[in-house]
N, C-alpha and C positions, 0 to 999 in steps of 0.2 A: 548660469542662470542668475538674473539680475533683478533684485527687488520684486520677486514674485509675491512675497507675502509682506504686507504692510501692517504694522501693529500700532495701536493707538492706546496709550496708557490712561487709565481712568482712576484718578485719586490714589495712584500708587498701589492699587489692590488687584485689579483685573484688567485683562486685555481682551479685545474682540478683533478677529482678523477681518480685514476688508481688502478688496482688490484681489481676492484669490479666485482663479477661474473656476466657475462651476462648483464653488466650495459651499458647504454647510458646516464648516468646522468653526467651533467656538473654543477659544482658549481662555480658561479661567485661571490665570497665573500672572505672576510678576516676571518681567523679562528685561534682558539687556541685549540690544542688537549688537552683534559682532560681525565685523567684515575682515576676515583673516583667513589665510590658508589653512585647510582643515588639519593637515599634518602638523603644522607648526602650533595650531591651537592645542592639539592633543598633547604635545610635548610639555606645554606649559600650564595647562588648565588645572585648576583645583578640582576636588571632588564635587560632584553636583550634576545637573542636567544641562545638556546643550541640544540644539535641534537645527535642522535645515530641510529644504524641500528640493526634490529633483523630479523630472518627468517619469511617469510610470510606463512600463511596457504596454504595448497594445493589448486590449482585452484583460486588463488587470482589474479584478474585483476589489472594491474598497475594503480595506482590512480594519479591524477594530478589536477591542478587548471583549472577553466573554465573562459571564458570571459576576458582573459588578452591580447587578440590580437595575440597571437602566439600559435601554436599547441603544446600540451603537455609541458607546461611551468608553473612554479610558480615563482612569484617575491615577496620576503619577504617584500619589501618596500611598496607593495600595501596594502591599508587599507581594501578594500572591495573586496571579492571574494568568489566564492564557489569552492568546490573541491570534487573529488570522482572518480569513474571509471564506465565503461559501459561494456557490453558484448562484445563490439567490441575492447576493450583495449587488449593490449598484456598481457600475464601472467608475474607476477613478482616473483622473488625468495626472494626478501627482502622488508622490509618496512623501509623507512628512515623517522624517526619520528622527526619532528622539533617542538620545544616547545617555546612559547613566554612567558616570565615572565614579568609582569607589576604591579607596585605598591605592590610588594611582593606576588602576586597571579598568577595562571596560567591563562593567557588570552586565549590562543589558542594552541591546539595540532593538528598538521597537518601531516598526513601520505603521503608520496610520494613514488611511485614505481620506479623500475629501469629504466623506460622509461620516466621519467619526468625530464625536465630541470629545474634546481633550480637557481634563480638569487637573489642576495641581495647586490648590489653594495653599498659600503660604510658602511655595517654593519659588525659586528664581531659575529661570531657563535662559541660557545664553543662546540667542538665535543668530546663526551664521547666514548672512544674506547673499553670499556670492560663491556658493559651493557648486562646482561643475559636476556634470554626470561622471566624467572620467575620474575626477578627483575622488568622488564618493566611491566608485568602484575599486580604485587602486587601494584606498584605505581599507575597505571591507575585505578585499582579497588578502592583504597582509594580515589583518586581524584574524581571519579564518585560518590561515596557515599557522598562526601562533597558538591557536585554541583548538586542539585536536577534537574535542567533543562538541564544538561550536555551541556551547551552552548559552551564549549571548545572542544567538540567532543572526549573526552577521551574513551567513550564506543565504538564508532566506531573504534578507533584505537585498542582498546583491542580485539575486535572481529576479527581482522585480523591476530593475532598472531597464530603461529604454535603450535600444540600439544593440549593435553587434558586440560591443566591448564587454557587456555583461556575460553573455554565454561563453565568449572567448576566455574570460577570466575563470569561469567555472571549469572549462576544459583544461586550462593550465593546472588548476588545483587537483582535478581528477587525474591528470597525467602524471602528477607527482607520485601516484600509486603509494601514498604514505599512510593508509589506514583510514581511520573514521572520517576525517574531514575530506578526504578524497572520495569516500563512498558517498557522503552527503552531497558533494558537489555533483555527482552523478544523479542523485535523487532530484535535486532542484533543476537540473537541466530538463528532466522529464516533465516538470510542472510548466515549462514554457511551451504552451501549445502552438504558438505561431511559428517558432523557429528551432525548438528543441531537438527535433529528430535528426537534422543534418549533423548536429554536434554529437549526438549519441552514436550515430553511425560512424563518424570519424574515430571516436574513442574505441568503438568495437574492433576497428581495423588496427588500431595502434597499441592498445593496452595488452600487456602480457596476461597469460592465464593466471587467475587468482581471484581473490574476494572482490576487489574493486571492479574488475571486469564483469564478474557475475552480478553485480548490482545493476548493470545495464538492463537485465531482464525486467525487473520490476519498474525501472524508469520508463522503459519502452511501453509496458502495460499501462502506465499512467498517462503516457503521451497520447494515446488513443487515436492516432492518425492512422490512415491506411498503410502508409510506409512503415510506421512503427510496428503494426501488426504483421506485416510481411517480413520484416527483418526478425521478429520474434519467432515466426514460423521457421525461417531459415536456420536460426540457432537451434531450435528444437530438432530439426531434421539432420543436421550435419556438423554441429560444432565439434571441435576436437577435444573439448573438455566435457566429459561425460556428466560431471556434476552441473555445469552450467546448462548442458542440454536438458537435463532432467528438470531443473529449476525453470527453464523456459517453457517446458510443458506445463507445469503448474500454473505459471502466470498467464498463459494463454487461456486456461480454463477460468481465470478470474477476470478476463477482459471481456467487456460487453462488445456485441456486434460481430463476434467471430462465427458466422452462421454455418460454416462448413467444418466445424471443430470435430464432431464425431467421426466424420469420414477421414479427416486429416489424421486423427489419432490412430484409427484402425490402420491406415496406410503406413503410418510411422512404425507401428508394432510389427508389421510384416517385413520391415527392412532392417530393423535393429537387432543386435545380439546382446545388448546390454541389459542385464537384469534390472538395474536402477532405472533405466529409461522405460522399460516395460512396465514396471511397477508404478511409475509416476503417471504413465499414460492411462493406466487402468483407474488410478485415483482421480485423474482429471476427468475421465468419462463419467465417474460417479458424481463429480461436482456440478456437471451440467444439469442433471435432474430433469431431462426431458424424455418423452416417450421414445424418441429415436435413439438417445443415448443408452437408455435401459435396454432397448432392443439390441443394441450392439454388445452390451455386456452379456446379454443372454447368449448371443452367438459365440462369444469367446468361451463361455462356460461349456457349450455344446461342441464346438469345433476345434478349439485351439489345440495344437499338438503338445504344448507344455502343461504338465499337470499343475505346476505352481501358478501359472497364469489362470488356469481354469478355477483354481481354488480362490485366488484373490478376487477374480471377477464375481464369483458366486457370493463371496462375503459382501462386496460393495453393492451387488444387485439386491441383496436382502435389505440393505439399509434404505433403498430408494423404492423398490417395487416388490413387496412381500409375495404377492400372487405369482409374479414371474419367477421369483426365487424358488418358490415351492415347486413349480412345475420343473424348473431346471434342475433342482436337487433330486427330485423324484427320478427324472430321466438319468442323472448321473448314477443313481443307485442301481439302475437296470443295465447300464452300458459300461460302467467302469469296472475294470478287474483289479484296480488298486484299492486295497483295504483302507489305506490312509485317506484316500480321496472319498471313499464311501462314508468313513467315519466323520469327515468334515461335512459332508452333505447332511448327515443326521444332526450334527451340531447346528448347522444353518437352520434346519427345520425346527430345532428347539428354540431358536431365537425369533421366530416368527410371532406375530400377535397370537394370544392365548388359544382361541378357538381354531385358527388355522394350524397352529403348531401341534395341538392335541390330536386333531384328525389326521394329520400327516404321519405323526409318530405312531399312532395306533395302526395305521395302514402298513407301516413297515413291520410292526410286530406280527401282524396277521398275514404278511405277504411272504413271497418265496425268496427270502434273503438268508444269508448265513447267520449262524447262531450269535456270533460276536456282534454283528450289526444290530440284531434284535436286542441283545443285551444293552447296547448303547442307547437305543431307542427307549428301552424300559427305564434305564437310568435317568434320562432326561425327563421322562414323564413322572418319575417319582419325586422330582424336584419342584413339581408344580403345586401351587396352593389353591388352584381352581377346584371348587367343589365338584363340578361335573366330571372333571378329569380324574379326581381321587375316587369317585363313585364307580367310574368305568374300570379303574384299575382294580378295585375290590371285586368287582364281578369277574374280571378276567382271571384274577388269582384264585 
């Protein structure tokens, strides 16, 4: 990239950018223009700030700082800030990478978009005018591998670069299977909506079972393409790692646009023998919070052969649909021969909204149930602070 950003000095105090394509960026800082290899510069540079610009990946929203009191602005003199972009941000053609060297190391790497105002009154920023896309990627890749926690955001900035070299670098870092920076490389691949899926699929086939491979589930849920959802379903159905399989089920429930999810989860429960997968599928059904999902939970309470599945389904049904849970619990009391299941049904009734709970528990006390179940219902009624419930208890006793 050659001379994309031209700077004009004004009385040695401030600079304004001109000639920046589609730019609204204004630099309020002193600057020294530097034309030098990026790696060479880093080896010899003193502490301070330097910056360069490279083309942004397609569909990149303009990034900027948060909570600085002004809209779309970054002040380099501030010590504490967050930065990023949102789906409401304008698209940017370029990434302006600001790097802070401190005590001989990289303290912070900050990407800013074309629509971000940059301020740094009193600071000097060395501007590198001939940094290529590949040179930036190679430097950031090396920096990320040396910084396990990626506390300076080098992986985030790498993920914003244009072209195939950026996701390929992230794949290499993920393939290291080296802990946190590999896990974060997987995450940032998921943020590349235009081309992230094919690289995530490649990693799914090549990574060994373990934490880095499991991070693919969340990355796929964030990628949000049809192919990503299809792969996530495949993992949920038949992955050889039961922990990854269960985690995939959870992230499916958090992914928008999976219209057939209740049916998919019910089918999954009919084919798996894993308790962990069963439990996660029930929880995922509860997270959908639609009438269809609640109906499926009620069916599990009524018809599933496993008592533990019925118990968990009833618990989550009560959180989403108290009236359905009341009906299901009363049916269980009549049909189940397991005292522990009957006791759980009474407990669920006790957790319903006050009026529903009291009416149901009184019907248990007055109904044709064994003495122990009636005692449980009486116990839960005695915990109520509702005046009407207390009055009815006094009359009953």
